[in-house]
Jmol script that loads the backbone (N, CA, C; Angstrom):
load data "model"
ATOM      1  N   UNK A   1      36.212  46.012  43.134  1.00  0.00           N
ATOM      2  CA  UNK A   1      37.398  45.221  42.399  1.00  0.00           C
ATOM      3  C   UNK A   1      37.226  43.701  42.500  1.00  0.00           C
ATOM      4  N   UNK A   2      37.338  43.225  41.376  1.00  0.00           N
ATOM      5  CA  UNK A   2      37.190  42.127  41.302  1.00  0.00           C
ATOM      6  C   UNK A   2      38.495  41.097  41.151  1.00  0.00           C
ATOM      7  N   UNK A   3      38.854  40.075  42.015  1.00  0.00           N
ATOM      8  CA  UNK A   3      40.408  39.495  42.028  1.00  0.00           C
ATOM      9  C   UNK A   3      39.728  37.677  41.583  1.00  0.00           C
ATOM     10  N   UNK A   4      40.761  37.297  40.793  1.00  0.00           N
ATOM     11  CA  UNK A   4      41.087  35.588  40.687  1.00  0.00           C
ATOM     12  C   UNK A   4      41.900  35.304  41.071  1.00  0.00           C
ATOM     13  N   UNK A   5      41.690  34.285  42.158  1.00  0.00           N
ATOM     14  CA  UNK A   5      42.855  33.969  43.217  1.00  0.00           C
ATOM     15  C   UNK A   5      43.005  32.319  42.579  1.00  0.00           C
ATOM     16  N   UNK A   6      44.315  31.922  42.440  1.00  0.00           N
ATOM     17  CA  UNK A   6      44.355  30.728  41.926  1.00  0.00           C
ATOM     18  C   UNK A   6      45.424  29.927  43.037  1.00  0.00           C
ATOM     19  N   UNK A   7      45.124  29.128  43.568  1.00  0.00           N
ATOM     20  CA  UNK A   7      46.072  28.348  44.661  1.00  0.00           C
ATOM     21  C   UNK A   7      46.231  26.879  44.098  1.00  0.00           C
ATOM     22  N   UNK A   8      47.797  26.877  43.837  1.00  0.00           N
ATOM     23  CA  UNK A   8      48.172  25.401  43.603  1.00  0.00           C
ATOM     24  C   UNK A   8      48.427  24.587  44.875  1.00  0.00           C
ATOM     25  N   UNK A   9      47.832  23.112  44.959  1.00  0.00           N
ATOM     26  CA  UNK A   9      48.265  22.683  46.268  1.00  0.00           C
ATOM     27  C   UNK A   9      48.725  21.130  45.618  1.00  0.00           C
ATOM     28  N   UNK A  10      49.619  20.280  46.381  1.00  0.00           N
ATOM     29  CA  UNK A  10      49.776  19.158  46.000  1.00  0.00           C
ATOM     30  C   UNK A  10      49.146  18.455  47.309  1.00  0.00           C
ATOM     31  N   UNK A  11      48.213  17.526  46.767  1.00  0.00           N
ATOM     32  CA  UNK A  11      47.347  16.857  48.051  1.00  0.00           C
ATOM     33  C   UNK A  11      47.843  15.214  47.722  1.00  0.00           C
ATOM     34  N   UNK A  12      48.438  14.692  48.838  1.00  0.00           N
ATOM     35  CA  UNK A  12      48.867  13.069  49.172  1.00  0.00           C
ATOM     36  C   UNK A  12      47.796  12.588  49.764  1.00  0.00           C
ATOM     37  N   UNK A  13      47.025  11.404  49.365  1.00  0.00           N
ATOM     38  CA  UNK A  13      46.218  10.635  49.740  1.00  0.00           C
ATOM     39  C   UNK A  13      46.698   9.339  50.087  1.00  0.00           C
ATOM     40  N   UNK A  14      46.225   8.817  51.187  1.00  0.00           N
ATOM     41  CA  UNK A  14      46.485   7.585  51.545  1.00  0.00           C
ATOM     42  C   UNK A  14      45.321   6.466  51.876  1.00  0.00           C
ATOM     43  N   UNK A  15      45.486   5.134  51.438  1.00  0.00           N
ATOM     44  CA  UNK A  15      44.576   4.200  51.631  1.00  0.00           C
ATOM     45  C   UNK A  15      45.200   3.000  51.998  1.00  0.00           C
ATOM     46  N   UNK A  16      44.522   2.248  53.021  1.00  0.00           N
ATOM     47  CA  UNK A  16      45.103   1.223  53.443  1.00  0.00           C
ATOM     48  C   UNK A  16      44.238  -0.076  52.920  1.00  0.00           C
ATOM     49  N   UNK A  17      44.618  -0.712  51.911  1.00  0.00           N
ATOM     50  CA  UNK A  17      43.745  -1.705  51.229  1.00  0.00           C
ATOM     51  C   UNK A  17      44.139  -3.089  51.129  1.00  0.00           C
ATOM     52  N   UNK A  18      43.586  -4.071  51.301  1.00  0.00           N
ATOM     53  CA  UNK A  18      44.009  -5.449  51.392  1.00  0.00           C
ATOM     54  C   UNK A  18      43.829  -6.089  49.909  1.00  0.00           C
ATOM     55  N   UNK A  19      45.250  -6.680  49.423  1.00  0.00           N
ATOM     56  CA  UNK A  19      45.596  -7.437  48.437  1.00  0.00           C
ATOM     57  C   UNK A  19      45.796  -8.926  48.872  1.00  0.00           C
ATOM     58  N   UNK A  20      45.310  -9.661  47.502  1.00  0.00           N
ATOM     59  CA  UNK A  20      45.333 -11.143  47.797  1.00  0.00           C
ATOM     60  C   UNK A  20      46.911 -11.778  47.878  1.00  0.00           C
ATOM     61  N   UNK A  21      47.119 -12.373  48.780  1.00  0.00           N
ATOM     62  CA  UNK A  21      48.442 -13.291  48.823  1.00  0.00           C
ATOM     63  C   UNK A  21      48.879 -13.605  47.679  1.00  0.00           C
ATOM     64  N   UNK A  22      50.218 -14.124  47.376  1.00  0.00           N
ATOM     65  CA  UNK A  22      50.911 -14.648  46.324  1.00  0.00           C
ATOM     66  C   UNK A  22      50.585 -13.762  44.982  1.00  0.00           C
ATOM     67  N   UNK A  23      50.519 -12.599  44.957  1.00  0.00           N
ATOM     68  CA  UNK A  23      50.583 -11.908  43.491  1.00  0.00           C
ATOM     69  C   UNK A  23      51.935 -11.429  43.412  1.00  0.00           C
ATOM     70  N   UNK A  24      52.667 -11.302  42.113  1.00  0.00           N
ATOM     71  CA  UNK A  24      53.825 -10.951  41.753  1.00  0.00           C
ATOM     72  C   UNK A  24      53.768  -9.100  41.953  1.00  0.00           C
ATOM     73  N   UNK A  25      54.832  -8.185  41.592  1.00  0.00           N
ATOM     74  CA  UNK A  25      55.075  -7.063  41.374  1.00  0.00           C
ATOM     75  C   UNK A  25      53.987  -6.429  40.701  1.00  0.00           C
ATOM     76  N   UNK A  26      53.856  -6.913  39.464  1.00  0.00           N
ATOM     77  CA  UNK A  26      52.960  -6.458  38.501  1.00  0.00           C
ATOM     78  C   UNK A  26      51.624  -6.947  38.654  1.00  0.00           C
ATOM     79  N   UNK A  27      51.157  -7.586  38.835  1.00  0.00           N
ATOM     80  CA  UNK A  27      49.808  -8.021  39.637  1.00  0.00           C
ATOM     81  C   UNK A  27      49.386  -7.242  40.581  1.00  0.00           C
ATOM     82  N   UNK A  28      50.431  -6.826  41.593  1.00  0.00           N
ATOM     83  CA  UNK A  28      50.106  -5.818  42.470  1.00  0.00           C
ATOM     84  C   UNK A  28      49.628  -4.440  42.282  1.00  0.00           C
ATOM     85  N   UNK A  29      50.568  -4.196  41.332  1.00  0.00           N
ATOM     86  CA  UNK A  29      50.423  -2.808  40.588  1.00  0.00           C
ATOM     87  C   UNK A  29      48.974  -2.705  39.777  1.00  0.00           C
ATOM     88  N   UNK A  30      48.552  -3.709  39.045  1.00  0.00           N
ATOM     89  CA  UNK A  30      47.464  -3.932  38.426  1.00  0.00           C
ATOM     90  C   UNK A  30      46.280  -4.054  39.598  1.00  0.00           C
ATOM     91  N   UNK A  31      46.563  -4.509  40.228  1.00  0.00           N
ATOM     92  CA  UNK A  31      45.018  -4.844  41.064  1.00  0.00           C
ATOM     93  C   UNK A  31      44.617  -3.319  41.831  1.00  0.00           C
ATOM     94  N   UNK A  32      46.165  -2.615  42.122  1.00  0.00           N
ATOM     95  CA  UNK A  32      45.939  -1.336  42.611  1.00  0.00           C
ATOM     96  C   UNK A  32      45.434  -0.336  41.643  1.00  0.00           C
ATOM     97  N   UNK A  33      45.660  -0.262  40.452  1.00  0.00           N
ATOM     98  CA  UNK A  33      45.186   0.074  39.492  1.00  0.00           C
ATOM     99  C   UNK A  33      43.620   0.043  39.122  1.00  0.00           C
ATOM    100  N   UNK A  34      43.287  -1.211  38.957  1.00  0.00           N
ATOM    101  CA  UNK A  34      42.103  -1.621  38.699  1.00  0.00           C
ATOM    102  C   UNK A  34      41.075  -1.194  39.825  1.00  0.00           C
ATOM    103  N   UNK A  35      41.510  -1.177  40.951  1.00  0.00           N
ATOM    104  CA  UNK A  35      40.811  -0.594  42.161  1.00  0.00           C
ATOM    105  C   UNK A  35      40.335   0.910  41.975  1.00  0.00           C
ATOM    106  N   UNK A  36      41.532   1.631  41.703  1.00  0.00           N
ATOM    107  CA  UNK A  36      41.571   3.069  41.658  1.00  0.00           C
ATOM    108  C   UNK A  36      40.441   3.374  40.382  1.00  0.00           C
ATOM    109  N   UNK A  37      40.619   2.685  39.201  1.00  0.00           N
ATOM    110  CA  UNK A  37      39.805   3.185  38.304  1.00  0.00           C
ATOM    111  C   UNK A  37      38.493   2.655  38.154  1.00  0.00           C
ATOM    112  N   UNK A  38      38.061   1.720  39.028  1.00  0.00           N
ATOM    113  CA  UNK A  38      36.763   1.585  39.303  1.00  0.00           C
ATOM    114  C   UNK A  38      35.994   2.239  40.372  1.00  0.00           C
ATOM    115  N   UNK A  39      37.076   3.006  41.091  1.00  0.00           N
ATOM    116  CA  UNK A  39      36.214   3.717  42.040  1.00  0.00           C
ATOM    117  C   UNK A  39      36.232   3.282  43.394  1.00  0.00           C
ATOM    118  N   UNK A  40      36.458   2.166  43.460  1.00  0.00           N
ATOM    119  CA  UNK A  40      36.578   1.203  44.692  1.00  0.00           C
ATOM    120  C   UNK A  40      37.184   1.799  45.613  1.00  0.00           C
ATOM    121  N   UNK A  41      38.772   2.210  45.332  1.00  0.00           N
ATOM    122  CA  UNK A  41      39.847   2.936  46.028  1.00  0.00           C
ATOM    123  C   UNK A  41      39.189   4.330  46.788  1.00  0.00           C
ATOM    124  N   UNK A  42      38.439   4.833  45.974  1.00  0.00           N
ATOM    125  CA  UNK A  42      38.216   6.772  46.215  1.00  0.00           C
ATOM    126  C   UNK A  42      37.756   6.540  47.670  1.00  0.00           C
ATOM    127  N   UNK A  43      36.313   5.784  48.263  1.00  0.00           N
ATOM    128  CA  UNK A  43      36.299   5.882  49.253  1.00  0.00           C
ATOM    129  C   UNK A  43      37.014   5.309  50.816  1.00  0.00           C
ATOM    130  N   UNK A  44      38.323   4.798  50.188  1.00  0.00           N
ATOM    131  CA  UNK A  44      39.334   4.441  51.322  1.00  0.00           C
ATOM    132  C   UNK A  44      40.177   5.881  51.371  1.00  0.00           C
ATOM    133  N   UNK A  45      40.314   6.541  50.308  1.00  0.00           N
ATOM    134  CA  UNK A  45      41.349   7.735  50.403  1.00  0.00           C
ATOM    135  C   UNK A  45      40.855   8.682  51.317  1.00  0.00           C
ATOM    136  N   UNK A  46      41.958   8.900  52.197  1.00  0.00           N
ATOM    137  CA  UNK A  46      41.966  10.009  52.966  1.00  0.00           C
ATOM    138  C   UNK A  46      43.042  10.746  52.838  1.00  0.00           C
ATOM    139  N   UNK A  47      42.820  12.275  52.864  1.00  0.00           N
ATOM    140  CA  UNK A  47      43.983  13.125  52.876  1.00  0.00           C
ATOM    141  C   UNK A  47      45.014  12.935  53.856  1.00  0.00           C
ATOM    142  N   UNK A  48      46.046  12.918  53.196  1.00  0.00           N
ATOM    143  CA  UNK A  48      47.300  12.518  54.169  1.00  0.00           C
ATOM    144  C   UNK A  48      48.018  13.848  54.677  1.00  0.00           C
ATOM    145  N   UNK A  49      48.336  14.537  53.597  1.00  0.00           N
ATOM    146  CA  UNK A  49      49.009  15.918  53.588  1.00  0.00           C
ATOM    147  C   UNK A  49      48.735  16.772  52.363  1.00  0.00           C
ATOM    148  N   UNK A  50      48.780  17.816  52.691  1.00  0.00           N
ATOM    149  CA  UNK A  50      48.685  18.751  51.903  1.00  0.00           C
ATOM    150  C   UNK A  50      50.236  20.018  51.689  1.00  0.00           C
ATOM    151  N   UNK A  51      50.363  20.128  50.472  1.00  0.00           N
ATOM    152  CA  UNK A  51      51.528  21.190  50.465  1.00  0.00           C
ATOM    153  C   UNK A  51      50.970  22.201  49.608  1.00  0.00           C
ATOM    154  N   UNK A  52      51.223  23.399  50.240  1.00  0.00           N
ATOM    155  CA  UNK A  52      50.827  24.621  49.389  1.00  0.00           C
ATOM    156  C   UNK A  52      51.946  24.701  48.624  1.00  0.00           C
ATOM    157  N   UNK A  53      51.880  24.734  46.962  1.00  0.00           N
ATOM    158  CA  UNK A  53      52.966  25.119  46.099  1.00  0.00           C
ATOM    159  C   UNK A  53      52.990  26.654  45.549  1.00  0.00           C
ATOM    160  N   UNK A  54      51.847  27.277  45.312  1.00  0.00           N
ATOM    161  CA  UNK A  54      51.625  28.680  44.798  1.00  0.00           C
ATOM    162  C   UNK A  54      50.485  29.318  45.063  1.00  0.00           C
ATOM    163  N   UNK A  55      50.331  30.604  45.180  1.00  0.00           N
ATOM    164  CA  UNK A  55      49.086  31.468  44.968  1.00  0.00           C
ATOM    165  C   UNK A  55      49.361  32.511  43.899  1.00  0.00           C
ATOM    166  N   UNK A  56      48.274  32.843  43.112  1.00  0.00           N
ATOM    167  CA  UNK A  56      48.653  33.870  42.178  1.00  0.00           C
ATOM    168  C   UNK A  56      47.274  34.559  42.328  1.00  0.00           C
ATOM    169  N   UNK A  57      47.353  36.062  42.282  1.00  0.00           N
ATOM    170  CA  UNK A  57      45.716  36.668  42.268  1.00  0.00           C
ATOM    171  C   UNK A  57      45.836  37.778  41.149  1.00  0.00           C
ATOM    172  N   UNK A  58      44.871  37.702  40.149  1.00  0.00           N
ATOM    173  CA  UNK A  58      44.884  38.460  39.173  1.00  0.00           C
ATOM    174  C   UNK A  58      43.499  39.498  39.316  1.00  0.00           C
ATOM    175  N   UNK A  59      43.959  40.685  39.058  1.00  0.00           N
ATOM    176  CA  UNK A  59      42.664  41.712  39.252  1.00  0.00           C
ATOM    177  C   UNK A  59      42.262  41.901  38.098  1.00  0.00           C
ATOM    178  N   UNK A  60      40.931  41.792  37.902  1.00  0.00           N
ATOM    179  CA  UNK A  60      39.936  41.974  36.595  1.00  0.00           C
ATOM    180  C   UNK A  60      39.393  43.155  36.519  1.00  0.00           C
ATOM    181  N   UNK A  61      39.355  43.887  35.501  1.00  0.00           N
ATOM    182  CA  UNK A  61      38.931  44.795  35.105  1.00  0.00           C
ATOM    183  C   UNK A  61      37.283  45.049  35.003  1.00  0.00           C
ATOM    184  N   UNK A  62      36.583  45.292  35.881  1.00  0.00           N
ATOM    185  CA  UNK A  62      34.975  45.138  35.866  1.00  0.00           C
ATOM    186  C   UNK A  62      34.667  46.154  34.748  1.00  0.00           C
ATOM    187  N   UNK A  63      33.851  46.016  33.863  1.00  0.00           N
ATOM    188  CA  UNK A  63      32.779  46.809  32.624  1.00  0.00           C
ATOM    189  C   UNK A  63      31.733  47.433  33.755  1.00  0.00           C
ATOM    190  N   UNK A  64      31.806  48.678  33.387  1.00  0.00           N
ATOM    191  CA  UNK A  64      30.418  49.314  33.671  1.00  0.00           C
ATOM    192  C   UNK A  64      29.445  48.776  32.795  1.00  0.00           C
ATOM    193  N   UNK A  65      28.196  48.869  33.286  1.00  0.00           N
ATOM    194  CA  UNK A  65      26.817  48.269  32.664  1.00  0.00           C
ATOM    195  C   UNK A  65      25.945  49.695  32.696  1.00  0.00           C
ATOM    196  N   UNK A  66      26.130  50.870  33.051  1.00  0.00           N
ATOM    197  CA  UNK A  66      25.669  52.232  33.083  1.00  0.00           C
ATOM    198  C   UNK A  66      25.312  52.678  31.786  1.00  0.00           C
ATOM    199  N   UNK A  67      24.369  53.078  31.542  1.00  0.00           N
ATOM    200  CA  UNK A  67      24.245  53.847  30.346  1.00  0.00           C
ATOM    201  C   UNK A  67      24.436  55.133  30.252  1.00  0.00           C
ATOM    202  N   UNK A  68      24.853  56.305  29.400  1.00  0.00           N
ATOM    203  CA  UNK A  68      24.999  57.354  29.451  1.00  0.00           C
ATOM    204  C   UNK A  68      23.859  58.249  28.983  1.00  0.00           C
TER     205      UNK A  68
END
end "model"
wireframe off; spacefill off
backbone 0.3
color backbone group
């Protein structure tokens, strides 16, 4: 029997980064987005928490490949 199992989890990651002093709220947001988009922040991201949301299992009928 073949079963396809789908697990949905919400992963919360945390990064501690340095941001230049003197930036306003908008500039801070842009700095963070830019670091994330360029991939610079991905090495700093550590999994902080994983929340289980759902699990689903679907039984798949296997087709016989035997000749009669």
